[in-house]
VEXDOVO-171476 format. One line per 4 residues: for each residue x, y, z of C-alpha. Coordinates in Angstrom, 2 decimals. Last residue first. Example, Ala and Ser with C-alpha at 12.3 -4.5 7.8 and 13.67 -1.06 7.14 Angstrom:
! VEXDOVO-171476
13.67/-1.06/7.14  12.30/-4.50/7.80 .
//
This chain:
! VEXDOVO-171476
-16.99/28.11/-7.00  -14.01/29.00/-9.16  -15.36/32.37/-10.21  -15.32/33.51/-6.58 .
-11.60/32.83/-6.26  -10.34/36.40/-5.87  -6.81/36.80/-4.57  -6.13/40.38/-3.44 .
-3.22/39.48/-1.19  -2.23/35.88/-0.58  -3.91/34.59/2.54  -5.27/31.47/0.95 .
-8.03/30.05/3.11  -7.99/27.65/6.02  -10.62/25.37/7.54  -8.54/22.24/8.09 .
-7.69/19.45/5.77  -9.07/16.30/4.35  -7.66/12.79/4.69  -8.57/10.79/1.64 .
-11.83/10.33/-0.15  -11.56/8.39/-3.38  -8.62/6.43/-4.74  -9.74/6.25/-8.35 .
-8.51/3.13/-10.05  -7.10/4.04/-13.44  -6.18/0.84/-15.23  -3.03/0.05/-17.11 .
-1.82/-2.61/-19.52  1.66/-2.29/-20.90  2.92/-4.01/-24.01  4.50/-1.16/-25.93 .
7.89/-1.76/-24.30  8.09/-5.23/-25.83  10.53/-7.20/-23.68  7.93/-8.88/-21.48 .
9.24/-10.31/-18.24  7.42/-13.29/-16.81  4.71/-12.50/-14.34  4.38/-11.67/-10.69 .
2.11/-9.47/-8.65  -1.21/-11.27/-8.74  0.36/-14.43/-7.47  1.95/-12.50/-4.65 .
5.64/-13.07/-4.22  7.40/-14.76/-1.33  11.10/-13.92/-1.40  14.13/-15.54/0.20 .
15.86/-15.64/3.55  17.41/-18.98/4.53  18.68/-17.49/7.75  21.50/-15.70/6.06 .
22.25/-16.01/2.35  19.56/-13.54/1.41  21.24/-10.77/3.31  18.86/-7.88/3.90 .
20.22/-4.38/3.56  19.58/-2.45/6.75  22.67/-0.26/6.61  20.66/2.64/5.32 .
17.06/1.85/6.09  15.59/-0.63/3.67  13.16/0.13/0.91  11.68/3.55/1.36 .
8.64/4.77/3.22  6.33/3.02/0.83  3.59/4.22/-1.45  0.71/1.80/-1.71 .
0.86/-1.15/-3.99  -0.18/-1.09/-7.62  -2.53/-3.91/-8.35  -1.15/-7.01/-9.99 .
-1.77/-8.71/-13.29  -2.04/-12.41/-13.90  0.94/-14.11/-15.41  1.56/-16.26/-12.36 .
-1.62/-18.16/-12.85  -5.25/-18.14/-11.89  -7.53/-20.16/-14.11  -8.25/-22.82/-11.51 .
-8.65/-20.11/-8.92  -11.53/-18.60/-10.77  -11.34/-15.19/-12.36  -9.64/-12.21/-10.78 .
-7.37/-10.51/-13.24  -6.67/-7.27/-11.45  -6.15/-4.39/-13.85  -3.15/-2.37/-12.87 .
-3.52/0.69/-10.73  -3.03/4.32/-11.53  -3.92/6.20/-8.39  -0.48/5.80/-7.00 .
1.54/3.38/-4.99  5.11/2.43/-4.30  7.17/-0.67/-4.84  8.13/0.47/-8.33 .
7.10/-1.22/-11.53  9.10/-4.03/-13.07  11.60/-4.32/-15.88  14.27/-6.98/-15.65 .
17.66/-6.22/-17.12  18.90/-4.84/-13.82  18.36/-8.15/-12.12  15.36/-9.42/-10.18 .
15.88/-10.49/-6.57  13.50/-7.83/-5.39  14.05/-5.45/-2.51  11.08/-4.79/-0.30 .
8.35/-2.23/-0.90  5.25/-3.58/-2.43  3.41/-6.24/-4.43  6.15/-6.76/-6.99 .
5.72/-6.71/-10.72  7.18/-8.51/-13.74  6.07/-7.20/-17.10  2.59/-6.32/-18.25 .
0.40/-7.09/-21.20  -1.51/-4.95/-23.64  -4.48/-5.70/-25.87  -5.87/-2.17/-25.87 .
-9.34/-1.71/-24.38  -7.78/-1.23/-20.96  -6.16/1.92/-22.30  -9.52/3.62/-21.91 .
-8.98/3.74/-18.15  -5.91/5.88/-18.66  -8.00/8.27/-20.74  -10.35/9.00/-17.87 .
-12.92/11.27/-19.46  -14.11/14.41/-17.71  -15.28/16.70/-20.51  -14.00/20.04/-19.22 .
-16.46/22.30/-17.42  -16.38/25.84/-18.69  -13.79/27.97/-16.95  -12.46/29.89/-19.96 .
-9.31/31.62/-18.79  -9.67/35.32/-19.38  -9.88/36.28/-15.69  -6.40/34.81/-15.01 .
-6.13/34.45/-11.23  -5.53/30.69/-11.25  -3.05/31.08/-14.10  -1.09/33.94/-12.53 .
-0.92/32.14/-9.19  0.27/28.89/-10.75  3.05/30.59/-12.72  4.08/32.78/-9.79 .
4.13/29.81/-7.41  6.46/27.92/-9.76  8.97/30.76/-9.68  8.75/31.56/-5.96 .
8.86/28.07/-4.42  12.61/27.92/-3.93  15.39/25.66/-5.19  13.28/24.94/-8.27 .
14.66/27.79/-10.42  18.26/26.64/-10.16  19.12/28.85/-13.12  20.39/28.10/-16.63 .
20.56/31.21/-18.76  18.02/31.47/-21.56  16.95/28.72/-23.96  13.33/28.36/-22.95 .
12.45/30.58/-20.03  9.03/32.20/-20.00  9.23/32.31/-16.21  10.09/35.99/-15.95 .
7.45/37.02/-18.46  4.59/35.21/-16.78  5.80/36.22/-13.34  6.12/39.85/-14.23 .
2.43/39.98/-15.04  1.50/38.13/-11.86  3.98/39.49/-9.35  2.12/42.75/-8.77 .
-0.96/40.65/-8.03  0.76/39.54/-4.85  2.75/36.51/-3.76  4.47/37.29/-0.47 .
7.67/35.23/-0.45  8.49/33.45/2.79  11.82/34.36/4.34  14.43/31.68/3.80 .
14.54/27.96/4.49  18.06/26.47/4.49  18.48/23.11/2.80  17.90/24.29/-0.76 .
20.86/26.64/-0.27  20.14/30.09/-1.59  21.35/30.97/-5.03  23.66/34.01/-5.13 .
26.47/31.76/-3.94  26.53/29.90/-7.25  28.12/32.90/-8.89  28.81/32.55/-12.60 .
25.87/30.33/-13.46  26.51/28.61/-16.82  25.47/30.56/-19.87  23.47/28.83/-22.56 .
23.19/30.18/-26.08  26.65/28.93/-27.03  25.65/25.31/-26.30  28.81/23.23/-25.80 .
29.45/23.98/-22.12  25.93/23.73/-20.69  25.37/20.41/-22.43  21.71/19.58/-22.84 .
21.15/15.91/-22.12  18.37/14.06/-23.95  20.49/13.33/-27.02  23.14/11.67/-24.88 .
20.68/9.01/-23.77  21.48/8.25/-20.14  24.35/5.87/-19.52  23.14/2.47/-18.47 .
22.78/1.70/-14.80  25.03/-1.07/-13.49  25.96/0.13/-10.02  23.03/2.47/-9.54 .
23.83/6.14/-10.17  24.52/8.71/-7.44  28.23/8.99/-8.22  27.33/9.83/-11.80 .
25.63/13.04/-10.68  28.97/14.84/-10.46  29.67/14.12/-14.12  26.24/15.41/-15.04 .
26.82/18.73/-13.28  23.24/19.92/-13.04  22.47/23.54/-13.90  20.65/22.55/-17.06 .
18.13/20.79/-14.86  16.94/24.03/-13.24  16.29/25.80/-16.54  14.54/22.71/-17.84 .
12.30/22.60/-14.78  11.34/26.23/-15.28  10.68/25.50/-18.93  8.43/22.60/-17.91 .
6.41/24.91/-15.68  5.93/27.39/-18.49  4.85/24.65/-20.88  2.30/23.26/-18.44 .
0.81/26.71/-17.85  0.65/27.33/-21.61  -1.10/24.01/-22.16  -3.70/25.06/-19.59 .
-4.16/28.36/-21.40  -4.48/26.57/-24.75  -7.49/24.61/-23.54  -7.97/22.26/-26.50 .
-6.04/19.53/-28.28  -3.58/19.23/-25.42  0.00/18.64/-26.49  2.36/15.96/-25.25 .
6.09/15.59/-24.62  6.13/17.89/-21.59  8.86/20.09/-23.13  11.79/21.65/-21.30 .
14.07/19.37/-23.25  16.17/18.26/-20.27  13.09/17.81/-18.09  11.31/15.90/-20.84 .
14.32/13.60/-21.28  14.35/12.81/-17.56  10.64/11.97/-17.64  11.17/9.85/-20.74 .
13.87/7.84/-18.96  11.40/6.75/-16.30  13.83/4.43/-14.50  15.59/3.56/-11.27 .
15.20/1.11/-8.42  18.24/0.05/-6.43  19.00/-3.56/-5.48  22.73/-3.65/-6.19 .
22.18/-5.51/-9.46  19.83/-2.77/-10.58  16.05/-3.00/-10.53  14.41/-1.23/-13.46 .
11.25/0.88/-13.41  9.05/2.46/-16.04  5.82/3.85/-14.61  5.60/7.61/-15.15 .
7.13/8.80/-18.42  8.08/5.51/-20.01  4.78/3.86/-19.11  2.67/6.85/-20.05 .
4.46/7.06/-23.41  4.01/3.35/-24.11  0.31/3.56/-23.27  -0.06/6.56/-25.57 .
1.64/4.71/-28.41  -0.74/1.80/-28.01  -3.69/4.13/-27.65  -2.91/6.03/-30.82 .
-5.48/8.80/-31.23  -5.38/9.55/-27.49  -1.83/10.85/-27.85  -3.10/14.05/-29.42 .
-4.57/15.34/-26.18  -7.95/15.40/-24.46  -7.86/16.13/-20.76  -8.39/13.75/-17.81 .
-5.36/11.47/-17.68  -2.75/13.36/-19.61  -3.55/16.69/-17.96  -3.86/15.05/-14.54 .
-0.40/13.48/-14.86  1.09/16.74/-16.14  -0.26/18.58/-13.09  1.18/15.97/-10.73 .
4.49/16.00/-12.60  4.75/19.74/-11.98  3.94/19.27/-8.28  6.72/16.66/-8.15 .
9.19/19.31/-9.36  8.57/21.28/-6.19  9.15/18.13/-4.14  12.53/17.47/-5.72 .
13.55/21.12/-5.48  13.22/20.89/-1.68  16.08/18.43/-1.41  16.60/14.67/-1.09 .
19.99/13.01/-1.41  21.03/11.26/-4.61  21.47/7.50/-4.45  18.55/7.02/-6.85 .
20.22/8.78/-9.80  17.82/8.35/-12.71  14.69/8.29/-10.57  16.17/10.96/-8.32 .
16.80/13.24/-11.29  13.32/12.73/-12.72  11.43/13.91/-9.65  9.08/11.44/-7.98 .
5.49/11.81/-9.18  4.78/8.40/-10.71  6.78/6.61/-8.02  4.83/7.78/-4.99 .
7.08/8.62/-2.07  10.35/7.44/-0.62  13.07/6.48/-3.02  15.33/3.52/-2.61 .
18.19/2.53/-0.32  16.82/4.71/2.42  18.53/7.43/4.45  19.76/9.26/1.34 .
22.57/11.65/2.11  22.87/15.41/2.23  23.30/15.69/6.02  21.52/19.03/5.71 .
18.33/17.09/5.03  18.02/16.10/8.68  18.10/19.70/9.90  15.49/20.62/7.30 .
13.05/18.08/8.74  11.92/15.08/6.74  8.41/14.03/5.75  7.21/10.50/5.05 .
4.30/10.64/7.52  2.95/13.92/6.19  -0.20/12.61/4.55  -2.19/15.65/3.36 .
-1.97/18.81/1.29  -5.26/20.67/0.98  -6.87/22.50/-1.91  -9.83/24.71/-1.07 .
-13.42/24.67/-2.21  -16.15/27.08/-1.22  -19.43/25.78/0.19  -18.75/27.07/3.68 .
-15.28/25.56/3.52  -15.12/22.62/1.11  -12.04/20.43/0.92  -10.43/19.18/-2.27 .
-7.51/16.92/-1.54  -3.87/16.65/-2.58  -2.18/13.54/-1.20  -3.74/10.98/-3.52 .
-2.65/12.88/-6.62  0.92/12.78/-5.35  3.54/14.80/-3.46  5.31/12.44/-1.07 .
8.45/14.15/0.25  6.70/16.65/2.62  9.69/18.78/3.61  9.53/20.41/7.04 .
11.50/23.50/8.12  8.48/24.84/10.00  7.85/28.30/8.56  9.66/28.09/5.20 .
9.23/24.39/4.45  5.76/23.90/5.88  4.54/27.20/4.48  5.89/26.34/1.03 .
4.15/22.95/1.05  0.89/24.47/2.26  1.15/27.10/-0.49  1.66/24.31/-3.01 .
-1.45/22.59/-1.71  -3.41/25.78/-2.34  -1.87/26.11/-5.82  -2.78/22.51/-6.58 .
-6.43/23.34/-5.90  -6.21/26.51/-8.01  -4.51/24.72/-10.89  -7.15/22.01/-10.88 .
-10.01/24.54/-10.93  -8.34/26.24/-13.86  -8.36/22.88/-15.64  -12.03/22.45/-14.85 .
-14.28/20.52/-12.43  -11.96/18.88/-9.89  -13.19/15.43/-8.78  -9.80/13.89/-9.55 .
-8.34/15.59/-6.48  -10.23/13.32/-4.13  -12.90/14.85/-1.87  -12.33/15.79/1.76 .
-13.20/14.63/5.26  -12.07/16.93/8.04  -11.60/16.41/11.76  -8.50/14.28/11.77 .
-7.90/10.95/13.51  -4.49/9.22/13.51  -3.72/5.62/14.36  -0.51/3.72/15.14 .
1.00/0.23/14.96  4.77/0.23/15.33  7.13/-1.36/12.82  10.40/-3.10/13.57 .
13.53/-2.69/11.43  15.02/-5.87/10.04  18.71/-6.65/10.47  18.34/-10.17/8.99 .
20.70/-11.76/11.52  18.48/-10.49/14.34  15.58/-12.57/13.10  13.75/-13.27/16.34 .
12.80/-9.72/17.30  12.33/-8.81/13.62  9.33/-11.14/13.37  7.24/-9.65/16.14 .
5.80/-6.36/14.86  5.03/-3.81/17.52  1.86/-3.04/19.44  2.83/-1.15/22.58 .
1.63/-3.00/25.64  -1.87/-2.41/27.03  -3.16/-3.17/24.32  -1.35/-0.02/23.17 .
-1.64/1.55/19.72  0.57/4.54/18.94  -0.97/7.97/18.79  -3.75/10.12/17.46 .
-6.40/12.65/18.32  -8.47/15.38/16.70  -5.86/16.60/14.23  -6.70/19.66/12.24 .
-5.55/19.02/8.72  -3.36/21.07/6.42  -4.13/24.04/4.20  -2.09/26.69/5.98 .
0.99/26.27/8.15  0.76/28.38/11.30  4.01/27.20/12.90  2.14/25.58/15.80 .
-0.01/23.75/13.27  3.01/22.42/11.43  4.78/21.10/14.51  1.69/19.50/15.99 .
0.92/17.95/12.61  4.43/16.53/12.40  4.24/14.95/15.85  0.86/13.47/14.94 .
2.47/11.96/11.85  5.05/10.02/13.81  8.47/10.95/12.44  10.90/8.79/10.49 .
14.72/8.78/10.46  15.06/7.82/14.12  13.33/4.60/13.19  10.37/2.50/14.25 .
8.71/2.45/10.83  5.02/3.25/10.98  2.29/0.64/10.77  -0.91/2.39/9.66 .
-4.53/3.21/10.52  -5.94/6.56/9.39  -9.31/7.72/10.69  -11.23/10.55/9.02 .
-14.12/12.17/10.89  -17.89/11.92/11.10  -19.80/13.32/14.06  -21.36/11.95/17.25 .
-18.85/13.60/19.66  -18.57/10.43/21.79  -19.02/7.59/19.30  -16.98/9.44/16.67 .
-18.03/7.94/13.32  -15.24/7.01/10.95  -14.68/7.43/7.22  -11.72/5.12/7.01 .
-8.16/5.05/5.67  -5.92/2.00/5.65  -2.13/2.15/5.50  -0.23/-1.14/5.15 .
2.95/0.58/6.37  5.23/-2.14/5.10  4.51/-5.76/4.40  1.56/-7.76/3.12 .
0.17/-4.88/1.11  -3.47/-5.09/0.08  -4.37/-1.75/1.66  -7.77/-0.10/1.64 .
-8.45/3.61/1.08  -12.16/4.19/1.68  -12.16/1.44/4.26  -15.51/-0.34/4.77 .
-16.98/0.04/8.23  -15.77/2.17/11.14  -17.07/3.18/14.57  -14.83/5.35/16.73 .
-13.87/5.38/20.40  -11.47/7.78/22.11  -8.94/6.79/24.78  -7.06/9.43/26.78 .
-3.28/9.03/27.03  -2.91/12.79/27.21  -0.23/13.51/24.60  -0.24/10.49/22.29 .
-4.01/10.17/22.36  -5.12/6.54/22.32  -7.52/5.54/19.56  -9.90/2.64/20.18 .
-11.85/1.18/17.28  -15.40/-0.17/17.24  -15.97/-2.32/14.19  -18.79/-2.60/11.66 .
-18.53/-5.43/9.14  -16.82/-5.13/5.74  -17.42/-8.39/3.84  -20.74/-8.43/5.60 .
-22.20/-11.65/6.97  -23.73/-10.59/10.31  -24.45/-6.94/9.48  -25.39/-7.54/5.87 .
-27.24/-4.42/4.68  -25.95/-2.09/7.37  -22.37/-3.29/6.85  -22.54/-2.56/3.14 .
-24.11/0.84/3.82  -21.32/2.22/6.00  -18.33/3.25/3.91  -20.27/3.81/0.69 .
-22.87/5.93/2.46  -20.23/8.07/4.15  -18.45/8.59/0.84  -21.67/9.52/-0.93 .
-22.48/12.03/1.87  -19.15/13.87/1.55  -20.58/16.60/-0.68  -23.32/17.52/1.80 .
-23.69/15.72/5.11  -27.46/15.32/5.03  -28.62/13.78/8.31  -30.18/10.30/8.14 .
-26.82/8.69/8.87  -26.91/10.23/12.33  -29.68/7.96/13.61  -28.09/4.93/11.97 .
-24.81/5.63/13.77  -26.51/5.62/17.16  -28.15/2.27/16.33  -24.79/0.83/15.29 .
-23.28/1.85/18.61  -26.12/0.21/20.55  -25.94/-2.96/18.45  -22.30/-3.32/19.47 .
-19.50/-3.00/16.96  -17.11/-5.91/16.48  -13.94/-5.21/18.42  -10.73/-3.31/17.74 .
-8.27/-2.57/20.57  -7.76/-6.32/21.01  -5.92/-6.57/17.66  -6.11/-10.19/16.57 .
-3.04/-12.33/15.94  -3.99/-15.59/17.64  -1.93/-14.51/20.65  -4.16/-11.43/20.92 .
-7.33/-13.50/20.71  -6.31/-15.92/23.45  -4.51/-19.15/22.66  -5.97/-22.60/23.37 .
-7.28/-23.13/19.83  -3.95/-22.07/18.33  -2.12/-24.32/20.76  -4.12/-27.34/19.59 .
-3.82/-26.39/15.91  -0.04/-26.14/16.03  0.37/-29.21/18.23  -1.54/-31.27/15.67 .
1.22/-30.90/13.08  4.00/-31.57/15.55  2.22/-34.68/16.90  1.40/-35.98/13.41 .
5.08/-36.83/12.84  5.20/-39.66/10.30  2.19/-38.35/8.39  3.14/-34.73/9.13 .
6.50/-35.07/7.38  8.25/-31.77/8.04  8.90/-28.68/5.92  11.00/-26.16/7.80 .
9.04/-23.63/9.83  8.13/-20.33/8.26  8.66/-16.69/9.17  7.10/-13.99/7.03 .
8.45/-10.46/7.37  7.93/-6.88/8.55  4.19/-6.22/8.56  3.35/-9.58/10.14 .
3.18/-13.10/8.75  3.47/-16.35/10.73  3.82/-19.52/8.73  3.50/-23.26/9.34 .
4.84/-25.90/6.96  3.70/-29.40/6.02  4.93/-32.40/4.05  2.92/-35.51/3.14 .
1.82/-34.12/-0.24  2.62/-30.42/-0.05  0.78/-28.77/2.81  0.76/-25.11/3.86 .
-0.41/-23.51/7.07  -1.15/-19.91/7.94  -0.81/-17.60/10.94  -1.76/-13.93/10.98 .
-0.28/-10.77/12.40  -1.29/-7.71/14.41  -4.73/-7.88/12.88  -7.65/-5.63/12.14 .
-9.44/-7.49/9.37  -10.18/-7.16/5.67  -6.67/-6.35/4.40  -4.85/-8.81/6.66 .
-7.23/-11.59/5.62  -6.92/-10.72/1.94  -3.12/-10.60/2.08  -2.91/-14.06/3.61 .
-5.00/-15.55/0.82  -3.06/-13.67/-1.85  0.29/-14.84/-0.49  -0.77/-18.47/-0.85 .
-1.93/-17.96/-4.41  1.31/-16.24/-5.32  3.44/-18.91/-3.69  1.68/-21.53/-5.78 .
2.02/-19.46/-8.95  5.70/-18.89/-8.26  6.21/-22.63/-7.91  4.33/-23.33/-11.15 .
6.36/-20.72/-13.04  9.55/-22.25/-11.70  12.27/-21.08/-9.33  11.42/-23.56/-6.60 .
12.07/-21.82/-3.29  15.07/-23.04/-1.33  14.63/-22.58/2.40  17.27/-24.56/4.20 .
16.70/-27.81/6.10  15.11/-29.51/3.13  11.97/-29.21/1.05  10.70/-26.66/-1.44 .
8.40/-23.70/-1.03  5.97/-23.54/-3.95  5.28/-27.20/-4.68  3.74/-27.73/-8.12 .
2.13/-31.08/-7.30  0.12/-32.59/-4.46  -0.86/-29.23/-3.03  -2.75/-28.13/0.07 .
-3.42/-24.55/1.25  -4.46/-23.15/4.59  -5.92/-19.82/5.67  -6.16/-18.21/9.13 .
-8.65/-16.76/11.61  -11.41/-16.13/9.10  -14.33/-13.69/9.40  -13.39/-11.06/6.82 .
-11.89/-13.68/4.53  -15.20/-15.47/3.99  -14.86/-18.38/1.53  -18.00/-20.49/1.47 .
-18.19/-23.73/3.39  -17.53/-27.45/3.40  -16.86/-29.22/6.69  -20.31/-30.64/7.41 .
-20.39/-32.13/3.92  -17.36/-34.33/4.50  -19.33/-37.27/5.87  -21.26/-37.43/2.59 .
-18.13/-38.26/0.64  -18.70/-36.43/-1.59  -20.13/-32.94/-1.94  -22.97/-32.13/-4.33 .
-25.48/-32.36/-1.51  -23.79/-29.42/0.20  -24.81/-27.16/-2.66  -28.47/-27.99/-2.35 .
-28.30/-27.76/1.43  -27.36/-24.08/1.37  -23.82/-23.12/2.27  -22.66/-21.55/5.55 .
-19.37/-19.65/5.77  -20.82/-16.20/6.53  -22.94/-17.76/9.34  -20.12/-19.38/11.30 .
-19.08/-16.31/13.28  -19.49/-17.72/16.81  -17.75/-20.94/15.73  -14.49/-19.10/15.24 .
-12.78/-19.53/11.91  -10.21/-21.69/10.12  -10.14/-21.53/6.32  -9.03/-24.30/4.03 .
-8.41/-24.85/0.29  -8.13/-21.13/-0.31  -10.64/-19.46/-2.64  -9.71/-16.88/-5.25 .
-12.64/-15.00/-6.76  -11.91/-11.66/-5.15  -14.39/-9.12/-6.44  -16.86/-10.17/-3.75 .
-19.26/-13.01/-2.93  -16.44/-15.24/-1.73  -15.57/-18.35/-3.63  -16.91/-21.80/-3.02 .
-14.86/-24.69/-4.39  -11.81/-24.82/-2.10  -13.58/-23.64/1.04  -13.03/-26.77/3.14 .
-13.71/-25.41/6.59  -12.05/-25.91/9.98  -13.82/-24.78/13.13  -12.58/-23.11/16.29 .
-14.56/-23.07/19.53  -14.59/-19.64/21.20  -12.59/-19.92/24.39  -14.10/-19.51/27.84 .
-11.67/-18.36/30.55  -10.61/-21.57/32.22  -12.77/-24.18/33.96  -13.09/-26.33/30.88 .
-10.17/-25.66/28.50  -9.55/-29.39/28.06  -12.82/-29.77/26.14  -12.03/-26.76/23.91 .
-8.62/-28.22/23.06  -10.21/-31.58/22.30  -12.76/-30.02/19.97  -10.06/-28.12/18.09 .
-7.95/-31.27/17.81  -10.92/-33.27/16.51  -11.51/-30.51/13.96  -7.96/-30.93/12.66 .
-8.48/-34.68/12.33  -11.85/-34.32/10.58  -10.52/-31.71/8.08  -7.32/-33.50/7.02 .
-8.73/-36.76/5.66  -11.80/-35.40/3.85  -9.61/-32.62/2.33  -6.74/-34.77/1.05 .
-8.64/-36.34/-1.86  -9.46/-32.79/-3.04  -5.84/-32.29/-3.91  -5.99/-35.14/-6.39 .
-4.33/-38.56/-6.69  -4.02/-39.71/-3.08  -3.59/-43.49/-3.18  -6.37/-45.51/-1.56 .
-4.97/-47.23/1.53  -3.13/-50.56/1.72  0.22/-48.94/1.00  0.78/-50.55/-2.39 .
-0.42/-47.59/-4.52  1.99/-45.30/-2.68  0.96/-41.66/-2.41  -0.37/-42.07/1.08 .
-2.43/-40.00/3.47  -4.64/-42.61/5.12  -2.24/-42.91/8.06  -2.95/-39.31/8.96 .
-3.25/-39.37/12.76  -5.46/-38.03/15.54  -8.58/-40.03/14.72  -11.50/-40.30/17.09 .
-12.30/-43.43/19.07  -10.58/-42.18/22.23  -12.25/-38.77/22.14  -15.36/-39.47/24.25 .
-13.21/-41.19/26.87  -10.98/-38.24/27.49  -7.55/-38.76/25.90  -4.36/-39.99/27.55 .
-4.92/-43.70/26.80  -5.76/-42.86/23.19  -2.45/-41.02/22.57  -2.94/-37.39/21.58 .
-0.77/-35.94/24.32  -0.36/-32.18/24.42  -1.47/-31.55/27.98  -0.32/-28.02/28.80 .
1.69/-27.57/31.99  2.64/-24.01/31.20  0.72/-22.72/28.24  1.51/-22.74/24.55 .
4.57/-21.24/22.89  3.04/-20.15/19.59  5.35/-17.51/18.10  8.72/-17.78/19.78 .
8.65/-21.25/21.34  6.90/-22.70/18.30  9.40/-21.26/15.83  12.33/-22.26/18.02 .
11.16/-25.86/18.11  10.63/-25.96/14.35  13.87/-24.20/13.37  13.27/-20.94/11.54 .
12.94/-20.11/7.86  12.76/-16.52/6.72  10.43/-15.18/4.05  10.65/-11.65/2.74 .
7.37/-10.63/1.12  7.68/-9.18/-2.32  5.41/-6.20/-2.33 .
//
């Protein structure tokens, strides 16, 4: 996402984020230094851009490295020397990593990385490479990039400044400036993604000017730019205090530590056991750390999880996340296959930063509520709660930026017993319908029995879970849910939509101020099925990849930012709802096409009940009028009868008695839902109509269940020479105008191709990955004021490019988000359902 940056006064910044110790000795004058340090440099007189200064003029970035590294290392050494007699501190080291990229998919290397001396091995270069470095004295500082083991990154520029100078933050609005900010954001993002951090520091240098940053999950706070050549004391104070700080003050999470050899040995013993269908996921999560325990990109960690009810601490061992997060801000959810160090079994561990708001509910609270109500096809929670160390872990930045009205975030973890398989591993189209049907039953149960609306239906949140060798569909990730009592207020609590953009209902994408209701989620299940049909099943659109890419974009990805900061788009999705036609046709599997058509007719029937004039009040300020041809008028069409008694339809905010779906409904269901141009009905206000269609299809004995050819047609679009418009990394409001197209600040399985390459070839036109789904933009009344506090936007390099006007130029990649939270051992309790053919 775009990271909000706020500028704070230098003294205030230090006092808030890196205050130092009482009575600290911060003098760097020779007479105040220990004897062995008096001949060492603590200044930057050699940094000059004047040819007449008496020193060689700095002409390239690399000319700065041999000057900066020795001075910073001298400060680290001095801080360690003065810490004698205190709790031992791990010596810090500065590395020039500008030329040696990490041995991973990320080929971007920061100019500097600071790390602890105890984890030096991942940074080491062989002698042959060191010999290429000049001057010779600089060779001891060079190293390989290793984000997983770094304390903080640093970047130096002598041209193309990204942050500007002056007392107020004024970011250069140039391609070069955006590229610089993008590189800087990428370095910070990688450290936060690889490690378990509360926040991270960073430093940035432009010629003789420097800035310090602190970044947490709410905002980035920077100092003003200051002249570090004239004022070396302020520059050195940062590194001195950093070296003197304990791990928590450096940004580390003390509830996560590197795994002990004993814990790793226990894990190895249990890895030899066959764990069935989830074995590949366990291997992928753990094998990298086994192979390179001391240099791994994903090392083993021991994680503490505090139970919200009892306060008891459980311990888990984790390696590589199955669902990583590259978001700088927001929930930054990471999901792990974890090993319980007490019970000695594998579970799923979810780590996230939840919004501290009365409008959001901790996920463990939701699971308790759903389980007590007897909701089927959800997880069994083992433990979970907020993170304490011993104080509650909350973000820091909002505490010191009261003018920005930022909401804090709270660090929390959830552990569930089951590990499932991603939805995309379904075998046949009938298999897909059955899995979605199970998740749909969970959704209905939650609404009817517990008054809880999920609000984030997506391909990532429907899992396949095996019970005694038989598969079940499971609905997961309830942390964006709302309770029925909250929905009765009939207002949106966030400025923009919660959930996963591709699957949000068409009406809320066109009218983003509209309140949430149960029909929105029911429609999202339809979009989920359509998404899978387009992605994994052959259809006529495959013949024209350029046209197919345009269709996918307009149906699922299109997004515009209005002048009042609201996101809206996906005109083709709205048009499809008003037509009652999905807009595509499968070339085989007529039964699957029939299911899709029936569901679209149900949606059309519901949409023709909308009062379009009434909906106008939910539009963004400058949204264009919807295409008249896509709207079916209920007054001009003689074949359409408007509802005569709205009271016969139950309120979508009041759960009613659960419908018992039996075989008696099946035949009637097919006929009853074959609505094309009949009377308009609010068919999505309850689960009955969609459930009948899904139930009839899953139970149809004549549906050919041979395995479909599993081809990912979205992935094939990468062969088309397509480009992408402006993108943001995740959920905060962009400064772009309504004429600028960009994708939503929410996630999905479809991800954009990352252009990695070398740093020298990196530029602002490179493509970004889709961010994870967000819990809305800003809380109502939490709109950020860019004129206060020098607030502006930091954008990831891989998330920003100039706007392309050609709608056909869209490049997409399907990145499978494997193994997500699985669900508990439940089976469908609908009468007479026989799923033996599906196994």
